Structure formats: structure tokens, C-alpha cells
PLY file of the C-alpha trace (Angstrom):
ply
format ascii 1.0
element vertex 121
property float x
property float y
property float z
element edge 120
property int vertex1
property int vertex2
end_header
10.08 -24.91 -14.71
9.54 -21.23 -13.95
10.68 -18.61 -16.41
12.86 -16.77 -13.93
16.39 -15.43 -14.17
19.08 -16.53 -11.72
18.82 -14.78 -8.35
20.93 -11.66 -8.09
20.46 -9.46 -5.06
20.96 -6.07 -6.70
19.07 -7.02 -9.85
16.08 -7.99 -7.70
16.20 -4.59 -6.01
16.11 -2.94 -9.43
13.00 -5.01 -10.29
11.34 -3.76 -7.12
12.26 -0.15 -7.91
10.88 -0.62 -11.43
7.67 -1.93 -9.89
7.34 1.12 -7.64
7.96 3.41 -10.61
5.34 1.58 -12.68
2.72 1.71 -9.93
3.48 5.37 -9.21
3.18 6.23 -12.90
-0.05 4.33 -13.54
-2.02 4.21 -10.27
-3.56 7.48 -9.12
-4.63 5.96 -5.80
-1.03 4.97 -5.03
0.18 8.50 -5.85
-2.55 9.97 -3.64
-1.58 7.70 -0.74
2.12 8.61 -1.16
1.27 12.33 -1.17
-0.86 11.93 1.98
1.44 9.58 3.91
4.75 11.35 3.23
3.89 14.59 5.07
1.92 12.62 7.67
4.94 10.44 8.48
7.25 13.46 8.66
4.75 15.22 10.94
5.36 12.48 13.52
8.55 14.34 14.42
6.39 17.14 15.84
3.41 15.32 17.38
5.28 13.60 20.20
3.10 10.49 20.22
5.88 8.26 21.49
7.94 5.59 19.81
5.37 2.81 19.97
2.54 4.88 18.51
4.85 6.25 15.83
5.77 2.70 14.84
2.11 1.72 14.68
1.37 4.70 12.43
4.33 3.99 10.15
3.44 0.30 9.96
-0.22 1.02 9.15
0.79 3.53 6.47
3.22 1.13 4.81
0.65 -1.65 5.01
-1.71 0.47 2.90
1.02 0.93 0.29
1.86 -2.79 0.31
-1.80 -3.72 -0.19
-2.07 -1.15 -2.98
0.91 -2.79 -4.73
-0.65 -6.24 -4.36
-4.01 -4.93 -5.57
-2.35 -3.40 -8.63
-0.62 -6.71 -9.37
-3.91 -8.59 -9.07
-5.63 -6.13 -11.41
-2.90 -6.44 -14.04
-2.87 -10.24 -13.94
-6.66 -10.40 -14.17
-6.66 -7.97 -17.11
-4.01 -10.08 -18.84
-5.73 -13.42 -18.17
-9.30 -12.28 -18.80
-9.58 -9.25 -21.09
-13.35 -9.69 -21.32
-15.70 -8.93 -18.45
-16.19 -11.98 -16.25
-17.75 -12.34 -12.77
-14.66 -14.11 -11.40
-12.39 -11.36 -12.72
-14.61 -8.76 -11.06
-14.52 -10.74 -7.81
-10.73 -10.89 -7.84
-10.39 -7.17 -8.48
-13.01 -6.29 -5.88
-11.29 -8.50 -3.30
-8.01 -6.67 -3.85
-9.79 -3.35 -3.48
-11.40 -4.56 -0.26
-7.96 -5.36 1.16
-6.81 -1.81 0.42
-9.99 -0.43 1.99
-9.46 -2.43 5.19
-5.86 -1.22 5.40
-7.00 2.38 4.97
-9.57 1.90 7.73
-6.86 0.42 9.97
-4.59 3.38 9.24
-7.40 5.83 10.08
-8.13 3.99 13.34
-4.46 4.12 14.34
-4.23 7.84 13.55
-7.50 8.56 15.43
-6.26 6.56 18.42
-3.03 8.53 18.44
-4.83 11.87 18.22
-7.41 10.95 20.85
-4.73 9.74 23.25
-2.75 12.93 22.65
-5.58 15.42 23.15
-8.06 13.65 25.43
-5.88 11.88 28.00
0 1
1 2
2 3
3 4
4 5
5 6
6 7
7 8
8 9
9 10
10 11
11 12
12 13
13 14
14 15
15 16
16 17
17 18
18 19
19 20
20 21
21 22
22 23
23 24
24 25
25 26
26 27
27 28
28 29
29 30
30 31
31 32
32 33
33 34
34 35
35 36
36 37
37 38
38 39
39 40
40 41
41 42
42 43
43 44
44 45
45 46
46 47
47 48
48 49
49 50
50 51
51 52
52 53
53 54
54 55
55 56
56 57
57 58
58 59
59 60
60 61
61 62
62 63
63 64
64 65
65 66
66 67
67 68
68 69
69 70
70 71
71 72
72 73
73 74
74 75
75 76
76 77
77 78
78 79
79 80
80 81
81 82
82 83
83 84
84 85
85 86
86 87
87 88
88 89
89 90
90 91
91 92
92 93
93 94
94 95
95 96
96 97
97 98
98 99
99 100
100 101
101 102
102 103
103 104
104 105
105 106
106 107
107 108
108 109
109 110
110 111
111 112
112 113
113 114
114 115
115 116
116 117
117 118
118 119
119 120
């Protein structure tokens, strides 16, 4: 049996907000991504890329943040389960970091595609 309280819609939202606050307070990479993506997303109002490209950019940006949240969760669970240095713990943490890296590369590709299509075609 899982140690989980009864499902309550608004309580679950508060857990999610608490999670965002915790990650924002303790993860410098998450804060950096928020500070980069917020003005970048608002700048879409002025670029005129088109609705589809704007949605791709927003999706790619949020995907980076989602992967960063998952990576932070993996790191915390690994630290809790294996406080000592272990090759499997390192592999789990490195895999989470690789996911964030791939999402950042995807986001950069989407932004470059948008800029190239805007200025070269």
C-alpha cells in the first residue's frame, strides 16, 4: 500500500506549486532557465514567427523545464537512497542531466530554425 493521502484536486495543485518553489529555491540551473525563457517567450509577441513556430518554441522551452524538474527529482531520490558515492548513483544522475542537455539542444535548434526562417527566407 502506498503512503499517499486521498486525492484532492486543489491539494495536489498546492503540492505542485510547493515543488516549483523548492526547485526554484535550490536549483540554480532551473532559475537560470526561467530567467532566460521568460523574456524569450514574451519576445515572441514581437518576432512575428507565426502561431505554429511560436507553439514549437513554447513547447521546447517548457520541455526543458519539465526535464529539469524530473532531473532534480532523480537527484534527490538518488541522494536519499545512496548517500555514498556509487557508480549506479552517478549513472542515474548523469542520465537525468543528459535528458536536460538534449532538451536544451532541441530548444536551441527550434530557436535557430525560427530565426533562420525569419531572416533568411
